[in-house]
C-alpha beads as a LAMMPS data file, in Angstrom:
LAMMPS data file: protein, C-alpha beads

357 atoms
356 bonds

1 atom types
1 bond types

-500.0 500.0 xlo xhi
-500.0 500.0 ylo yhi
-500.0 500.0 zlo zhi

Masses

1 110.0

Atoms # bond

1 1 1 -44.273 -321.280 279.896
2 1 1 -45.507 -323.597 282.537
3 1 1 -43.617 -324.563 285.856
4 1 1 -44.352 -326.795 288.628
5 1 1 -42.866 -329.213 291.359
6 1 1 -42.635 -333.037 291.040
7 1 1 -46.600 -333.414 292.583
8 1 1 -47.804 -331.070 289.871
9 1 1 -45.995 -332.210 287.091
10 1 1 -47.139 -335.674 288.182
11 1 1 -50.761 -334.908 287.620
12 1 1 -49.862 -334.517 283.830
13 1 1 -47.791 -337.707 283.686
14 1 1 -51.294 -339.446 285.526
15 1 1 -53.268 -337.914 282.217
16 1 1 -50.772 -339.460 279.984
17 1 1 -50.288 -342.841 281.525
18 1 1 -53.765 -343.840 282.266
19 1 1 -54.438 -343.123 278.569
20 1 1 -52.343 -345.386 277.377
21 1 1 -52.530 -347.809 280.197
22 1 1 -56.189 -347.560 279.354
23 1 1 -57.413 -348.885 282.711
24 1 1 -57.306 -348.573 286.591
25 1 1 -55.847 -350.906 288.557
26 1 1 -56.293 -351.253 292.073
27 1 1 -53.779 -351.432 294.953
28 1 1 -53.695 -352.857 298.600
29 1 1 -52.327 -351.245 301.450
30 1 1 -48.385 -352.605 300.814
31 1 1 -48.854 -350.549 297.180
32 1 1 -48.863 -353.913 295.559
33 1 1 -50.992 -354.297 291.952
34 1 1 -53.870 -356.338 292.872
35 1 1 -54.377 -357.954 289.231
36 1 1 -57.762 -358.882 289.181
37 1 1 -59.462 -355.650 290.319
38 1 1 -59.477 -353.205 287.257
39 1 1 -61.676 -350.662 285.875
40 1 1 -61.809 -349.854 282.150
41 1 1 -61.133 -345.978 281.408
42 1 1 -63.555 -344.825 279.233
43 1 1 -62.387 -341.141 279.233
44 1 1 -60.795 -338.638 281.393
45 1 1 -62.271 -335.251 281.905
46 1 1 -59.461 -332.112 282.573
47 1 1 -61.045 -328.609 283.598
48 1 1 -59.370 -325.454 281.310
49 1 1 -59.717 -322.371 282.063
50 1 1 -61.050 -322.197 278.530
51 1 1 -63.560 -325.053 279.210
52 1 1 -63.417 -329.250 280.211
53 1 1 -61.960 -331.628 277.664
54 1 1 -62.715 -334.838 277.257
55 1 1 -59.883 -337.446 276.647
56 1 1 -62.095 -340.348 275.580
57 1 1 -60.523 -343.853 274.363
58 1 1 -61.733 -345.819 271.293
59 1 1 -59.436 -348.723 270.474
60 1 1 -56.055 -347.402 269.622
61 1 1 -56.952 -343.649 269.611
62 1 1 -57.197 -340.880 272.068
63 1 1 -60.368 -338.775 270.882
64 1 1 -60.210 -335.090 272.171
65 1 1 -63.195 -332.967 272.276
66 1 1 -64.488 -330.137 273.485
67 1 1 -62.898 -327.517 271.851
68 1 1 -63.609 -326.105 268.247
69 1 1 -62.344 -329.413 266.750
70 1 1 -62.166 -333.028 267.692
71 1 1 -58.525 -334.335 267.738
72 1 1 -57.375 -338.325 267.276
73 1 1 -53.984 -338.944 268.993
74 1 1 -52.610 -342.161 268.554
75 1 1 -52.571 -344.077 272.112
76 1 1 -49.089 -345.155 271.566
77 1 1 -48.158 -341.260 271.486
78 1 1 -49.267 -340.663 274.861
79 1 1 -47.496 -344.020 275.876
80 1 1 -43.935 -342.218 274.893
81 1 1 -44.970 -338.605 275.906
82 1 1 -45.551 -340.580 279.856
83 1 1 -42.008 -342.094 279.731
84 1 1 -40.634 -338.955 278.503
85 1 1 -42.416 -337.031 280.919
86 1 1 -41.441 -339.576 283.675
87 1 1 -37.974 -339.532 283.360
88 1 1 -37.727 -335.766 283.088
89 1 1 -39.689 -335.419 286.550
90 1 1 -37.457 -338.000 288.206
91 1 1 -33.891 -336.208 287.258
92 1 1 -35.413 -332.557 287.932
93 1 1 -35.425 -330.866 291.409
94 1 1 -37.280 -327.782 292.792
95 1 1 -39.664 -325.778 290.861
96 1 1 -38.840 -326.635 286.722
97 1 1 -40.654 -326.487 283.280
98 1 1 -40.267 -329.616 280.336
99 1 1 -40.786 -327.455 277.226
100 1 1 -41.103 -330.744 275.439
101 1 1 -44.038 -332.138 277.155
102 1 1 -45.593 -328.591 277.058
103 1 1 -45.367 -328.295 273.530
104 1 1 -47.436 -331.903 273.402
105 1 1 -49.606 -330.457 276.272
106 1 1 -50.496 -327.409 274.401
107 1 1 -51.303 -329.678 271.044
108 1 1 -54.040 -331.485 273.306
109 1 1 -55.700 -328.940 274.982
110 1 1 -53.825 -329.502 278.326
111 1 1 -52.649 -325.796 279.400
112 1 1 -52.199 -326.389 283.471
113 1 1 -50.567 -328.713 285.519
114 1 1 -52.514 -328.461 288.670
115 1 1 -56.559 -328.750 289.822
116 1 1 -58.185 -326.131 291.432
117 1 1 -57.037 -326.507 295.135
118 1 1 -60.308 -325.852 296.776
119 1 1 -61.046 -328.946 295.854
120 1 1 -59.958 -332.623 296.487
121 1 1 -60.360 -333.855 293.069
122 1 1 -57.241 -333.575 290.922
123 1 1 -58.508 -335.308 287.903
124 1 1 -62.130 -336.977 286.535
125 1 1 -62.290 -340.077 285.178
126 1 1 -65.186 -342.421 283.477
127 1 1 -64.838 -345.912 284.381
128 1 1 -66.771 -348.714 283.372
129 1 1 -67.971 -350.755 286.657
130 1 1 -67.909 -354.501 286.079
131 1 1 -69.887 -355.325 288.811
132 1 1 -73.000 -353.575 287.994
133 1 1 -72.139 -352.941 284.255
134 1 1 -72.523 -349.198 284.606
135 1 1 -70.494 -346.215 284.034
136 1 1 -69.224 -344.067 286.587
137 1 1 -68.095 -340.803 286.429
138 1 1 -65.416 -340.504 289.219
139 1 1 -63.184 -337.695 290.677
140 1 1 -59.502 -338.888 291.993
141 1 1 -57.253 -336.892 294.055
142 1 1 -53.446 -337.857 292.589
143 1 1 -50.466 -338.425 295.114
144 1 1 -46.739 -339.190 294.033
145 1 1 -43.960 -340.685 295.444
146 1 1 -41.988 -338.979 292.621
147 1 1 -41.231 -336.004 294.960
148 1 1 -41.336 -335.380 298.866
149 1 1 -43.589 -336.849 300.889
150 1 1 -47.158 -335.837 299.922
151 1 1 -49.531 -334.384 302.848
152 1 1 -52.917 -335.415 304.044
153 1 1 -53.412 -332.749 306.067
154 1 1 -51.967 -329.660 305.947
155 1 1 -50.562 -327.935 308.722
156 1 1 -52.263 -324.724 309.523
157 1 1 -53.417 -322.799 312.929
158 1 1 -56.341 -324.226 311.997
159 1 1 -54.688 -327.423 313.441
160 1 1 -54.076 -326.680 316.837
161 1 1 -54.806 -328.220 319.641
162 1 1 -54.973 -326.352 322.935
163 1 1 -53.808 -328.092 326.533
164 1 1 -54.010 -326.452 329.733
165 1 1 -51.301 -326.952 331.892
166 1 1 -51.870 -328.098 335.207
167 1 1 -50.151 -328.354 338.795
168 1 1 -47.584 -326.190 337.444
169 1 1 -46.151 -323.183 339.808
170 1 1 -43.326 -321.606 337.863
171 1 1 -41.909 -318.169 337.037
172 1 1 -42.271 -315.858 334.061
173 1 1 -38.196 -316.408 334.046
174 1 1 -38.861 -319.976 333.845
175 1 1 -41.447 -319.773 331.311
176 1 1 -39.060 -317.631 329.135
177 1 1 -36.344 -319.976 329.560
178 1 1 -38.249 -323.085 328.363
179 1 1 -39.949 -320.799 325.609
180 1 1 -36.491 -320.190 324.307
181 1 1 -34.993 -323.649 324.231
182 1 1 -33.914 -324.055 320.363
183 1 1 -32.892 -327.601 320.201
184 1 1 -33.281 -329.899 317.032
185 1 1 -36.314 -331.653 318.847
186 1 1 -37.533 -328.332 320.933
187 1 1 -41.399 -328.889 321.243
188 1 1 -40.282 -332.540 322.795
189 1 1 -37.538 -330.822 325.070
190 1 1 -39.957 -328.000 326.020
191 1 1 -42.720 -330.798 326.767
192 1 1 -40.065 -332.570 328.869
193 1 1 -38.838 -329.489 330.996
194 1 1 -42.772 -328.647 331.980
195 1 1 -43.088 -332.094 333.034
196 1 1 -39.809 -332.837 335.223
197 1 1 -41.250 -329.616 337.246
198 1 1 -44.742 -331.465 337.499
199 1 1 -46.891 -330.067 334.705
200 1 1 -49.509 -332.061 333.511
201 1 1 -51.116 -331.511 329.645
202 1 1 -54.769 -331.443 329.346
203 1 1 -56.478 -331.307 326.552
204 1 1 -58.854 -328.361 326.329
205 1 1 -60.038 -327.497 322.541
206 1 1 -59.062 -326.941 319.220
207 1 1 -57.949 -323.107 318.310
208 1 1 -60.625 -323.587 315.566
209 1 1 -64.131 -324.410 316.137
210 1 1 -65.005 -325.371 312.412
211 1 1 -62.062 -328.298 312.197
212 1 1 -63.765 -329.209 315.812
213 1 1 -67.096 -329.503 314.537
214 1 1 -65.730 -331.174 311.582
215 1 1 -64.071 -333.851 313.749
216 1 1 -67.091 -334.169 316.044
217 1 1 -69.063 -334.801 312.976
218 1 1 -67.078 -338.014 312.206
219 1 1 -67.093 -339.048 315.767
220 1 1 -68.224 -337.036 319.227
221 1 1 -64.701 -338.069 320.716
222 1 1 -62.370 -337.586 318.149
223 1 1 -61.021 -334.463 319.264
224 1 1 -59.865 -336.105 322.206
225 1 1 -58.678 -338.972 320.561
226 1 1 -56.189 -337.270 318.213
227 1 1 -55.368 -335.052 320.985
228 1 1 -53.842 -338.133 322.461
229 1 1 -52.309 -339.125 319.706
230 1 1 -50.865 -336.033 319.197
231 1 1 -49.127 -335.622 322.353
232 1 1 -47.936 -338.978 321.867
233 1 1 -46.230 -337.880 318.941
234 1 1 -44.330 -335.030 320.417
235 1 1 -43.131 -336.689 323.965
236 1 1 -42.046 -340.030 321.795
237 1 1 -40.107 -341.601 319.086
238 1 1 -42.973 -342.292 316.952
239 1 1 -44.287 -340.856 314.328
240 1 1 -46.470 -343.510 311.839
241 1 1 -50.626 -343.354 312.383
242 1 1 -50.032 -347.494 312.774
243 1 1 -47.815 -347.446 315.521
244 1 1 -49.457 -343.739 317.437
245 1 1 -52.626 -345.702 317.244
246 1 1 -50.857 -348.879 318.507
247 1 1 -49.984 -347.208 321.676
248 1 1 -53.467 -345.564 322.219
249 1 1 -54.894 -348.725 322.267
250 1 1 -52.561 -349.706 324.693
251 1 1 -53.210 -347.256 327.021
252 1 1 -56.692 -346.694 326.402
253 1 1 -56.774 -342.887 327.856
254 1 1 -60.856 -342.999 326.979
255 1 1 -61.758 -345.704 329.036
256 1 1 -63.291 -347.833 326.328
257 1 1 -64.565 -351.287 327.361
258 1 1 -62.018 -353.764 325.909
259 1 1 -63.054 -356.787 327.108
260 1 1 -64.038 -358.015 323.823
261 1 1 -60.872 -356.716 321.919
262 1 1 -62.804 -353.661 319.842
263 1 1 -60.600 -352.129 318.083
264 1 1 -62.298 -348.712 318.791
265 1 1 -59.408 -346.451 318.654
266 1 1 -57.972 -348.238 315.226
267 1 1 -61.523 -347.904 313.626
268 1 1 -62.344 -344.298 314.405
269 1 1 -58.573 -343.175 312.813
270 1 1 -59.201 -345.236 309.974
271 1 1 -62.319 -343.120 309.483
272 1 1 -60.930 -339.415 310.211
273 1 1 -58.061 -340.510 307.962
274 1 1 -60.703 -341.613 304.747
275 1 1 -62.920 -338.082 305.417
276 1 1 -59.590 -336.299 305.435
277 1 1 -58.842 -337.672 302.521
278 1 1 -61.910 -337.414 300.348
279 1 1 -63.124 -334.118 301.349
280 1 1 -62.936 -332.575 304.512
281 1 1 -60.881 -329.815 305.109
282 1 1 -60.022 -327.835 308.400
283 1 1 -61.257 -324.725 307.454
284 1 1 -64.243 -325.251 305.504
285 1 1 -67.518 -326.315 307.311
286 1 1 -68.277 -330.010 305.925
287 1 1 -71.581 -331.490 305.804
288 1 1 -69.906 -335.024 305.501
289 1 1 -69.964 -334.974 301.427
290 1 1 -67.037 -336.483 299.551
291 1 1 -64.781 -334.340 296.830
292 1 1 -62.891 -337.371 295.647
293 1 1 -65.546 -339.562 295.150
294 1 1 -63.497 -341.948 293.291
295 1 1 -60.896 -342.100 295.954
296 1 1 -56.974 -342.235 295.370
297 1 1 -54.204 -342.391 292.421
298 1 1 -50.944 -342.997 293.831
299 1 1 -47.761 -342.533 291.649
300 1 1 -45.430 -345.331 292.683
301 1 1 -41.559 -344.335 292.183
302 1 1 -41.631 -346.681 289.461
303 1 1 -44.319 -344.791 287.483
304 1 1 -46.966 -347.633 287.873
305 1 1 -50.392 -345.783 288.922
306 1 1 -52.474 -347.447 291.395
307 1 1 -56.143 -346.805 292.229
308 1 1 -57.564 -346.826 295.760
309 1 1 -61.318 -347.128 294.987
310 1 1 -63.917 -345.872 297.043
311 1 1 -66.070 -348.804 295.817
312 1 1 -63.649 -350.910 297.751
313 1 1 -63.065 -348.878 300.895
314 1 1 -61.283 -351.519 303.212
315 1 1 -58.324 -351.415 300.836
316 1 1 -58.302 -347.514 300.905
317 1 1 -58.472 -347.401 304.841
318 1 1 -55.690 -349.591 305.121
319 1 1 -53.694 -348.091 302.785
320 1 1 -54.064 -344.637 304.867
321 1 1 -53.633 -346.419 308.025
322 1 1 -50.539 -348.038 306.897
323 1 1 -48.700 -345.736 304.818
324 1 1 -49.394 -341.884 306.708
325 1 1 -47.329 -340.543 309.470
326 1 1 -47.538 -337.289 311.913
327 1 1 -44.962 -334.140 311.436
328 1 1 -43.750 -331.183 312.906
329 1 1 -44.584 -327.965 310.627
330 1 1 -43.315 -324.637 311.485
331 1 1 -43.725 -323.736 314.873
332 1 1 -43.112 -319.981 314.051
333 1 1 -45.459 -319.718 311.205
334 1 1 -48.404 -321.746 312.769
335 1 1 -47.849 -320.279 316.043
336 1 1 -47.266 -323.542 318.724
337 1 1 -45.077 -324.855 321.331
338 1 1 -44.640 -322.324 323.721
339 1 1 -46.171 -321.899 327.026
340 1 1 -48.734 -318.657 327.156
341 1 1 -50.899 -316.963 329.768
342 1 1 -54.826 -316.639 329.423
343 1 1 -56.916 -315.793 332.211
344 1 1 -54.180 -316.726 334.766
345 1 1 -53.828 -320.174 333.342
346 1 1 -51.082 -321.473 331.601
347 1 1 -51.581 -323.279 328.007
348 1 1 -49.903 -324.741 325.279
349 1 1 -50.685 -325.431 321.878
350 1 1 -49.214 -328.667 319.772
351 1 1 -49.962 -328.832 315.696
352 1 1 -51.530 -331.650 313.939
353 1 1 -49.886 -332.306 310.336
354 1 1 -50.345 -335.492 308.542
355 1 1 -47.803 -336.955 306.030
356 1 1 -47.757 -339.863 303.760
357 1 1 -44.467 -341.547 304.384

Bonds

1 1 1 2
2 1 2 3
3 1 3 4
4 1 4 5
5 1 5 6
6 1 6 7
7 1 7 8
8 1 8 9
9 1 9 10
10 1 10 11
11 1 11 12
12 1 12 13
13 1 13 14
14 1 14 15
15 1 15 16
16 1 16 17
17 1 17 18
18 1 18 19
19 1 19 20
20 1 20 21
21 1 21 22
22 1 22 23
23 1 23 24
24 1 24 25
25 1 25 26
26 1 26 27
27 1 27 28
28 1 28 29
29 1 29 30
30 1 30 31
31 1 31 32
32 1 32 33
33 1 33 34
34 1 34 35
35 1 35 36
36 1 36 37
37 1 37 38
38 1 38 39
39 1 39 40
40 1 40 41
41 1 41 42
42 1 42 43
43 1 43 44
44 1 44 45
45 1 45 46
46 1 46 47
47 1 47 48
48 1 48 49
49 1 49 50
50 1 50 51
51 1 51 52
52 1 52 53
53 1 53 54
54 1 54 55
55 1 55 56
56 1 56 57
57 1 57 58
58 1 58 59
59 1 59 60
60 1 60 61
61 1 61 62
62 1 62 63
63 1 63 64
64 1 64 65
65 1 65 66
66 1 66 67
67 1 67 68
68 1 68 69
69 1 69 70
70 1 70 71
71 1 71 72
72 1 72 73
73 1 73 74
74 1 74 75
75 1 75 76
76 1 76 77
77 1 77 78
78 1 78 79
79 1 79 80
80 1 80 81
81 1 81 82
82 1 82 83
83 1 83 84
84 1 84 85
85 1 85 86
86 1 86 87
87 1 87 88
88 1 88 89
89 1 89 90
90 1 90 91
91 1 91 92
92 1 92 93
93 1 93 94
94 1 94 95
95 1 95 96
96 1 96 97
97 1 97 98
98 1 98 99
99 1 99 100
100 1 100 101
101 1 101 102
102 1 102 103
103 1 103 104
104 1 104 105
105 1 105 106
106 1 106 107
107 1 107 108
108 1 108 109
109 1 109 110
110 1 110 111
111 1 111 112
112 1 112 113
113 1 113 114
114 1 114 115
115 1 115 116
116 1 116 117
117 1 117 118
118 1 118 119
119 1 119 120
120 1 120 121
121 1 121 122
122 1 122 123
123 1 123 124
124 1 124 125
125 1 125 126
126 1 126 127
127 1 127 128
128 1 128 129
129 1 129 130
130 1 130 131
131 1 131 132
132 1 132 133
133 1 133 134
134 1 134 135
135 1 135 136
136 1 136 137
137 1 137 138
138 1 138 139
139 1 139 140
140 1 140 141
141 1 141 142
142 1 142 143
143 1 143 144
144 1 144 145
145 1 145 146
146 1 146 147
147 1 147 148
148 1 148 149
149 1 149 150
150 1 150 151
151 1 151 152
152 1 152 153
153 1 153 154
154 1 154 155
155 1 155 156
156 1 156 157
157 1 157 158
158 1 158 159
159 1 159 160
160 1 160 161
161 1 161 162
162 1 162 163
163 1 163 164
164 1 164 165
165 1 165 166
166 1 166 167
167 1 167 168
168 1 168 169
169 1 169 170
170 1 170 171
171 1 171 172
172 1 172 173
173 1 173 174
174 1 174 175
175 1 175 176
176 1 176 177
177 1 177 178
178 1 178 179
179 1 179 180
180 1 180 181
181 1 181 182
182 1 182 183
183 1 183 184
184 1 184 185
185 1 185 186
186 1 186 187
187 1 187 188
188 1 188 189
189 1 189 190
190 1 190 191
191 1 191 192
192 1 192 193
193 1 193 194
194 1 194 195
195 1 195 196
196 1 196 197
197 1 197 198
198 1 198 199
199 1 199 200
200 1 200 201
201 1 201 202
202 1 202 203
203 1 203 204
204 1 204 205
205 1 205 206
206 1 206 207
207 1 207 208
208 1 208 209
209 1 209 210
210 1 210 211
211 1 211 212
212 1 212 213
213 1 213 214
214 1 214 215
215 1 215 216
216 1 216 217
217 1 217 218
218 1 218 219
219 1 219 220
220 1 220 221
221 1 221 222
222 1 222 223
223 1 223 224
224 1 224 225
225 1 225 226
226 1 226 227
227 1 227 228
228 1 228 229
229 1 229 230
230 1 230 231
231 1 231 232
232 1 232 233
233 1 233 234
234 1 234 235
235 1 235 236
236 1 236 237
237 1 237 238
238 1 238 239
239 1 239 240
240 1 240 241
241 1 241 242
242 1 242 243
243 1 243 244
244 1 244 245
245 1 245 246
246 1 246 247
247 1 247 248
248 1 248 249
249 1 249 250
250 1 250 251
251 1 251 252
252 1 252 253
253 1 253 254
254 1 254 255
255 1 255 256
256 1 256 257
257 1 257 258
258 1 258 259
259 1 259 260
260 1 260 261
261 1 261 262
262 1 262 263
263 1 263 264
264 1 264 265
265 1 265 266
266 1 266 267
267 1 267 268
268 1 268 269
269 1 269 270
270 1 270 271
271 1 271 272
272 1 272 273
273 1 273 274
274 1 274 275
275 1 275 276
276 1 276 277
277 1 277 278
278 1 278 279
279 1 279 280
280 1 280 281
281 1 281 282
282 1 282 283
283 1 283 284
284 1 284 285
285 1 285 286
286 1 286 287
287 1 287 288
288 1 288 289
289 1 289 290
290 1 290 291
291 1 291 292
292 1 292 293
293 1 293 294
294 1 294 295
295 1 295 296
296 1 296 297
297 1 297 298
298 1 298 299
299 1 299 300
300 1 300 301
301 1 301 302
302 1 302 303
303 1 303 304
304 1 304 305
305 1 305 306
306 1 306 307
307 1 307 308
308 1 308 309
309 1 309 310
310 1 310 311
311 1 311 312
312 1 312 313
313 1 313 314
314 1 314 315
315 1 315 316
316 1 316 317
317 1 317 318
318 1 318 319
319 1 319 320
320 1 320 321
321 1 321 322
322 1 322 323
323 1 323 324
324 1 324 325
325 1 325 326
326 1 326 327
327 1 327 328
328 1 328 329
329 1 329 330
330 1 330 331
331 1 331 332
332 1 332 333
333 1 333 334
334 1 334 335
335 1 335 336
336 1 336 337
337 1 337 338
338 1 338 339
339 1 339 340
340 1 340 341
341 1 341 342
342 1 342 343
343 1 343 344
344 1 344 345
345 1 345 346
346 1 346 347
347 1 347 348
348 1 348 349
349 1 349 350
350 1 350 351
351 1 351 352
352 1 352 353
353 1 353 354
354 1 354 355
355 1 355 356
356 1 356 357
């Protein structure tokens, strides 16, 4: 039996839906379809344990090749299956199976829900690029709005930022008291207790040097910029990347020359989000090469699938910038949010997690 959550079943829905639509429509920053920007689909390639299978489109037929025999399935069948699957996903909770869909999946050589997690690519699509009149084989990452908020940057110890607490004279008893604050907003309240006693948070470094160097590769000051955004998130009521960046621009902690109104922080954050979306992972050395060479496919709550294509980089960056937020992960699991001592200095870790809103 095949089981999965809403996000995982959405990957199969995208396969069925795109085969029935026969084309990819681009979206704008507000998740609206751009009618005049679309890409005809030539075929979709699925990586299965038994090999790669190609789902080619020929008029009103989907031709499936790669196995021992070639299958020919009417596009109408995929359209009907997409509608049924969408209804099932919307009505389900947690981890679930969909026997009717699973039966059809197996009949069309589709045996798994999700692509390998080692890559940002969830689906490969060969499109016809009308601008240059050529075919392009592109990898896309799928994000679904049918379930909970998808994650752009997963939390881990690798995404911890370390701050030294300066000008802070205290006792072990007081440190224990602050570390035991267990309110709903405990991290924020612990920081507030420290700053009320004169403590000042100064960014020192990231816990993981690979993630640090990956960020430096994108922009040498990106660790500092993200540390400011992260600290503002944990000390304010603001969580969206756009509003946090706006606050950072106004405060200008890195003292950029703003006399000509350059959008330093917005530009750098947009590039960071794009690189995270298309290839960069905190725990792996990154060489600037994109895995998801096509971009993102977004499954809207209505079931509509929109493409944010790397060819339309501005729209893609604007979408990421307008639709992401910071979130608080488990402080216990990722070991952050407490005062600790090292070499007679006091430190405090904050964790970076970025989700779609």
